[in-house]
C-alpha positions in Angstrom: -46.0 -43.6 -12.1 -43.0 -42.9 -9.9 -45.1 -40.8 -7.5 -47.7 -43.5 -7.1 -45.1 -46.3 -6.5 -43.2 -44.0 -4.0 -46.4 -43.5 -1.9 -47.1 -47.2 -1.8 -43.4 -48.1 -1.1 -43.2 -45.6 1.7 -46.0 -47.0 3.9 -45.5 -50.7 3.0 -44.0 -53.5 5.2 -40.8 -55.2 4.3 -42.5 -58.1 2.4 -44.8 -55.7 0.6 -41.8 -53.6 -0.5 -40.2 -56.6 -2.2 -43.4 -57.2 -4.3 -43.8 -53.5 -5.1 -40.1 -53.3 -6.1 -40.5 -56.3 -8.4 -43.6 -54.8 -10.0 -41.8 -51.4 -10.5 -38.7 -53.0 -12.1 -40.9 -55.0 -14.6 -42.9 -51.8 -15.6 -40.0 -49.3 -15.7 -37.2 -51.5 -16.9 -34.7 -49.9 -14.4 -31.9 -51.7 -12.7 -33.0 -53.2 -9.4 -30.6 -51.2 -7.3 -31.4 -47.9 -9.1 -35.1 -48.6 -8.8 -34.8 -49.0 -5.0 -33.0 -45.7 -4.8 -35.7 -43.9 -6.8 -38.4 -45.2 -4.6 -36.5 -44.3 -1.4 -36.1 -40.6 -2.4 -38.1 -38.1 -0.5 -38.3 -35.4 -3.3 -42.0 -36.1 -3.7 -42.7 -34.1 -0.6 -41.1 -31.1 -2.1 -42.9 -31.6 -5.4 -46.3 -31.9 -3.7 -45.9 -28.8 -1.6 -47.6 -25.8 -3.2 -46.5 -23.1 -0.9 -43.6 -20.9 -2.3 -40.4 -21.0 -0.3 -39.7 -17.8 1.5 -36.3 -16.2 0.5 -34.2 -14.5 3.1 -33.1 -11.1 1.6 -30.2 -9.5 3.4 -30.5 -5.8 4.1 -27.8 -3.6 2.5 -26.1 -1.7 5.3 -23.4 0.0 3.2 -25.2 1.5 0.2 -23.8 3.7 -2.7 -23.7 6.8 -0.5 -21.5 5.1 2.1 -19.3 3.7 -0.6 -18.9 7.1 -2.2 -17.8 8.7 1.1 -15.5 5.7 1.8 -13.9 6.1 -1.6 -13.3 9.8 -1.0 -11.6 9.1 2.3 -9.5 6.4 0.7 -8.3 8.8 -2.0 -7.7 11.4 0.6 -5.4 9.0 2.5 -3.4 8.1 -0.6 -5.1 4.6 -1.3 -3.8 2.9 1.8 -4.8 -0.7 2.6 -8.0 -1.5 4.4 -6.3 -2.5 7.7 -4.7 0.9 7.9 -7.7 2.8 6.6 -10.1 1.4 9.2 -8.0 2.9 12.0 -7.4 6.2 10.2 -11.2 6.9 9.5 -12.0 8.4 13.0 -9.2 10.9 13.1 -9.8 11.8 9.4 -13.4 12.6 10.1 -12.6 14.7 13.1 -10.1 16.7 10.9 -12.6 17.2 8.2 -15.2 18.4 10.6 -12.8 20.7 12.4 -11.9 22.5 9.1 -15.4 22.0 7.5 -13.9 20.8 4.2 -16.1 17.8 3.7 -19.6 17.2 4.9 -20.6 13.7 6.2 -24.1 12.9 7.4 -24.6 11.4 10.9 -26.0 8.1 9.5 -23.0 7.6 7.2 -20.6 8.7 9.9 -22.0 6.1 12.3 -21.7 3.4 9.7 -18.1 4.3 8.8 -17.1 4.2 12.5 -18.5 0.7 12.8 -17.1 -0.7 9.5 -14.6 -3.5 9.5 -11.4 -3.9 7.4 -12.8 -6.8 5.4 -15.9 -4.9 4.5 -13.8 -1.9 3.3 -11.7 -4.3 1.2 -14.8 -5.7 -0.4 -16.4 -2.3 -1.1 -13.2 -0.9 -2.7 -12.7 -3.9 -5.0 -14.3 -2.3 -8.2 -12.1 0.8 -8.1 -8.7 -0.7 -7.5 -6.0 -0.8 -10.2 -2.6 -2.4 -10.3 0.4 -0.4 -11.6 4.1 -0.7 -11.0 7.5 0.0 -12.5 11.0 -0.6 -11.3 13.8 1.9 -11.3 17.6 1.5 -11.7 20.1 0.9 -8.9 22.9 3.5 -8.3 24.7 1.9 -5.4 28.5 1.6 -5.5 30.8 0.5 -2.7 33.8 2.2 -1.2 36.3 -0.5 -0.4 38.7 1.6 1.6 36.3 2.8 4.4 33.8 0.0 4.4 35.7 -2.0 7.1 35.5 0.9 9.6 31.7 0.8 9.7 30.0 -2.1 11.7 27.4 -4.3 10.1 23.8 -4.5 11.4 21.5 -7.2 10.0 17.8 -7.4 9.6 17.4 -9.4 12.9 18.9 -6.7 15.1 16.1 -4.0 14.9 13.6 -5.5 17.3 14.2 -3.4 20.4 15.4 -0.1 18.7 14.9 3.2 20.5 13.3 6.3 18.9 16.0 8.1 16.9 17.7 5.1 15.1 17.0 5.7 11.4 17.6 3.8 8.2 18.5 6.1 5.2 18.7 5.5 1.5 19.1 7.5 -1.7 16.6 7.2 -4.6 17.7 8.3 -8.0 15.4 10.2 -10.3 17.2 9.4 -13.6 14.2 8.1 -15.6 16.1 5.0 -16.6 19.1 6.9 -18.0 22.1 7.1 -15.6 24.1 9.5 -17.8 24.3 13.2 -17.0 23.2 15.0 -13.8 19.9 14.4 -12.1 18.4 14.9 -8.7 18.0 12.3 -5.9 15.9 11.9 -2.8 17.3 11.1 0.6 14.7 9.0 2.5 15.1 8.5 6.2 12.7 6.5 8.4 12.7 5.8 12.2 12.6 2.1 12.8 10.7 2.5 16.1 8.0 5.1 15.3 7.9 5.0 11.4 8.6 8.8 11.2 9.8 9.4 7.6 11.6 12.5 6.2 12.3 13.0 2.5 14.9 15.6 1.4 15.8 16.5 -2.2 19.5 16.2 -3.1 21.1 17.9 -6.2 23.7 15.2 -6.7 25.6 12.4 -5.0 28.7 14.4 -4.1 30.1 14.5 -0.5 29.1 18.2 0.0 25.5 17.7 -1.1 25.0 14.6 0.9 26.5 16.2 4.0 24.1 19.2 3.6 21.2 16.8 3.3 22.2 14.9 6.5 22.6 18.2 8.4 19.2 19.3 7.3 17.8 15.9 8.2 19.2 16.3 11.8 17.7 19.8 12.1 14.3 18.8 10.6 13.8 15.6 12.6 11.2 16.3 15.4 13.3 14.6 18.1 17.0 13.8 18.6 18.7 11.4 16.2 20.7 8.6 17.8 22.0 6.7 14.8 21.9 6.2 11.0 22.0 3.0 9.1 22.7 2.9 5.3 23.6 0.5 2.5 27.1 0.2 1.1 26.9 3.0 -1.5 29.7 5.5 -2.0 27.4 8.4 -1.2 27.2 7.2 2.4 30.5 5.3 2.9 32.9 8.3 2.8 35.0 10.5 5.1 32.5 13.4 5.4 29.6 11.2 6.6 31.9 9.4 9.0 33.1 12.7 10.5 29.5 13.9 10.6 28.4 10.9 12.7 31.4 11.3 15.0 30.8 15.0 15.5 27.2 14.6 16.5 27.8 11.3 18.4 25.6 9.3 16.0 26.0 5.5 15.7 26.7 4.8 12.1 26.1 1.2 10.8 25.6 -0.4 7.4 23.9 -3.5 5.9 25.6 -6.4 4.2 26.5 -6.1 0.5 23.6 -7.2 -1.8 21.3 -7.8 1.2 18.3 -5.4 0.9 16.6 -7.0 3.9 19.1 -5.4 6.2 17.4 -2.1 5.3 13.8 -3.3 5.3 12.0 -0.2 6.7 13.5 2.4 4.4 13.3 0.1 1.4 9.5 -0.1 1.9 9.3 3.7 2.3 11.2 4.1 -1.0 8.1 2.9 -2.9 5.2 3.8 -0.5 6.4 7.4 0.0 8.8 8.4 -2.8 8.0 6.4 -5.9 4.2 6.5 -5.3 4.3 10.3 -5.3 7.1 11.1 -7.8 7.0 8.1 -10.1 10.0 7.0 -12.2 10.5 10.2 -14.3 13.8 12.1 -14.8 14.2 15.2 -12.8 17.2 17.4 -13.7 15.9 21.0 -14.2 15.5 23.9 -11.8 11.7 23.9 -12.3 11.7 20.2 -11.1 13.7 21.1 -8.1 11.3 23.9 -6.9 8.3 21.7 -7.3 9.9 18.7 -5.6 11.0 20.8 -2.6 7.5 22.0 -2.0 6.1 18.5 -2.6 8.3 16.9 0.0 7.5 19.6 2.6 3.9 18.6 2.3 4.5 14.9 2.0 6.5 14.9 5.3 3.4 16.4 7.1 0.9 14.2 5.2 2.7 10.8 5.9 3.7 11.5 9.5 0.6 13.1 10.8 -2.3 11.4 8.9 -1.3 8.0 7.4 -1.3 5.1 9.9 1.5 2.5 9.9 1.5 -1.2 10.9 4.5 -2.6 12.8 5.4 -6.3 12.8 4.9 -7.8 16.3 6.0 -11.4 15.7 6.8 -13.8 12.9 6.9 -17.6 13.1 6.9 -20.4 10.5 4.3 -23.2 10.2 5.5 -25.7 7.7 6.3 -23.9 4.5 4.3 -20.8 5.4 5.5 -17.8 7.5 2.8 -16.3 9.8 3.1 -12.6 10.6 1.2 -10.7 13.3 1.0 -6.9 13.2 0.0 -4.4 15.8 -2.9 -1.9 15.6 -2.2 0.6 12.8 -1.2 4.0 14.2 0.2 7.2 12.7 3.8 8.0 13.4 2.5 11.0 15.4 0.6 8.6 17.7 3.6 6.4 18.2 5.9 9.3 19.0 3.5 10.6 21.7 3.4 7.3 23.4 7.1 6.8 23.7 8.5 7.9 27.1 12.1 8.2 25.7 11.2 11.3 23.5 11.4 14.6 25.5 8.1 16.3 26.3 9.3 19.5 24.6 9.4 17.8 21.3 6.0 16.3 21.9 4.4 19.7 22.6 5.9 21.1 19.3 4.5 18.2 17.3 1.0 18.6 18.9 1.0 22.3 18.1 1.8 21.6 14.5 -0.9 18.9 14.2 -3.7 21.3 15.4 -3.1 23.7 12.5 -3.0 21.1 9.7 -5.9 20.8 7.3 -5.9 17.3 5.7 -8.0 18.1 2.6 -6.1 21.3 1.7 -2.7 19.4 2.1 -3.9 16.6 -0.2 -5.2 19.1 -2.8 -1.9 20.9 -2.8 0.0 17.6 -3.2 -2.2 16.7 -6.2 -1.7 20.1 -7.8 2.1 19.9 -7.4 2.1 16.3 -8.8 0.1 17.5 -11.9 2.6 20.4 -12.4 5.4 17.9 -12.1 3.9 15.5 -14.7 3.3 18.3 -17.2 6.9 19.4 -17.0 8.7 16.1 -16.6 6.6 13.5 -18.5 8.1 12.6 -21.8 6.4 13.5 -25.1 5.8 10.2 -26.9 5.1 10.2 -30.7 2.1 8.0 -31.6 3.5 6.9 -35.0 6.8 5.5 -33.8 7.0 1.8 -34.0 8.0 0.1 -30.8 9.6 -3.3 -30.8 7.6 -5.7 -28.7 9.5 -8.0 -26.3 8.2 -11.2 -25.1 7.1 -11.0 -21.5 9.0 -13.1 -18.9 7.2 -15.8 -17.1 6.3 -14.7 -13.5 5.3 -17.3 -11.0 3.2 -16.0 -8.2 2.5 -17.6 -4.9 -0.6 -15.5 -4.1 -4.0 -16.1 -5.6 -4.9 -14.2 -8.8 -7.8 -12.3 -7.2 -5.5 -11.0 -4.5 -2.9 -9.8 -7.0 -5.5 -8.0 -9.1 -7.3 -6.3 -6.3 -4.5 -5.5 -3.9 -5.4 -2.3 -2.0 -1.7 -1.2 -1.8 -0.8 -1.7 -5.4 -2.7 1.3 -6.9 -0.4 4.2 -7.9 -2.4 7.4 -8.8 0.7 9.3 -9.8 1.6 6.8 -12.5 -2.1 6.8 -13.7 -2.0 10.6 -14.1 1.4 10.3 -15.9 0.0 7.9 -18.5 -3.1 10.1 -19.1 -0.8 13.1 -19.6 1.3 11.2 -22.1 -1.8 10.1 -24.0 -3.1 13.7 -24.1 0.2 14.9 -25.6 0.1 12.2 -28.2 -3.5 13.1 -29.1 -2.5 16.7 -29.5 0.3 15.9 -31.9 -2.0 13.8 -34.1 -4.6 16.6 -34.0 -2.1 19.3 -35.0 -0.8 17.1 -37.9 -4.4 16.7 -39.3 -4.9 20.5 -39.3 
């Protein structure tokens, strides 16, 4: 009935429409306004059409084979974010082809060289996992020498020259500060992002002085200054004499202000904690493995992993907008700086030509597995653990972005948990026997 009245109503004059509407209201019992809306609708044309609607199917450019190669490259580059990964793919492919350690077809290679950061982020969503634990703070102040060292805040690092480094000490105590344990001296150049990690036996003046002397000798170009927090391991007579002897500018941050050391604080997690976790290291076996691991990580992070530098930051209302430069490896940033001597650049280039990315990554994974087997605690499966109520955490970022953050995955902690589960299963199996 509605279709018949619609056809009559559509081609009728104004006077005829009034009579047709009156007739339709009397037969259907609809409200007059609703009845006029029903007759004015044009859905009848769609219903009368018999031809099926053609559906536009998008072609899949990045299939499972491309995703598999992309996932392997992502794992090879330590699960870096998509914005850094998209700029690291060309050099990584060249390295793999030069040493013939990983075969990539021409079609997949062309697709990977054209892929965007947003596409990478979308393709890697199913394989991302979020892990993270916090460690303990070991910083103590020295009130007698602290006034002799000038303060440098977070806003004074914009025009830094290559050679000005921020340093910090990371404790490997496993959550227990009693007894002796090893620490890691992490130093990063503010200008180029070049990062060096050195293992330290303890926090005494002698060991810290040895570590800083080694840092000066290992750094690929001359050091100009060091910047630390207010811990007693840095604020002491031996470190002040060291800086005076080698004509280094020694500055410090404000007490309880981590943002005065932003670059090295970020490297504490992305370089040290991501690769060593939060276990306790206090044995000679741990020391030997960590020394080998840091020698490889210094090459891996500085020669292969790109870094983004903040160009500008401005506030719009309640939001702060940040703009970053094109991701580049610390090696590329060093070669572009005219302040660094050409002799040091030639040495760095010669080292890079002989580095095989896949073999370095495999050695790092093997050393990490050995470290987990020795240092991971043996947890009994039958011990009752008291459950604490979780604290309420209020996030400002969307839930999907928190769950699928590309920089949040920590493969070392994942392997550590698997090792603990294996040990617990072995104890249960042995008891049943």
